[in-house]
Steps between C-alpha positions, in 0.01 A plus 500: 500500500517536123633841393476414132445184298873424519600647840394387848583670830510332839553665841544310825546673839478294820575661837586296808496646852720333760660586833820707517724198567380347173572817303172689531297562186613327181403623153532317170387670180531348153388663175520303175441587135437193283541581131415265212760593239397233250290183505796308644705768679414670833683772693446554874628802694470486879587748773512373858533696825558328834512696826529405864450769764761376749756267341696289747880482511668185370759297694775753417288791629427643155150647465367487141322790329125523545413474130601278209412567136513262202430542130451175307482450126393166357445373150276200440456276196184296449536160332 
């Protein structure tokens, strides 16, 4: 979706339902701002949220947190 002539916004949110042994419901949300700084230079800012309702323990018995968050910054050059 174009917010302005130079800025686009994209939102993606899939939800997967599974049984409890597989972790239950899984969420993945990603929001991205794509900004055209100049004719040749682009800046992308992305925020990602991943969540699993019932994370399973690894081989050492450690159970991970339910949610993970990431913030990504990328700079692109067009040739």
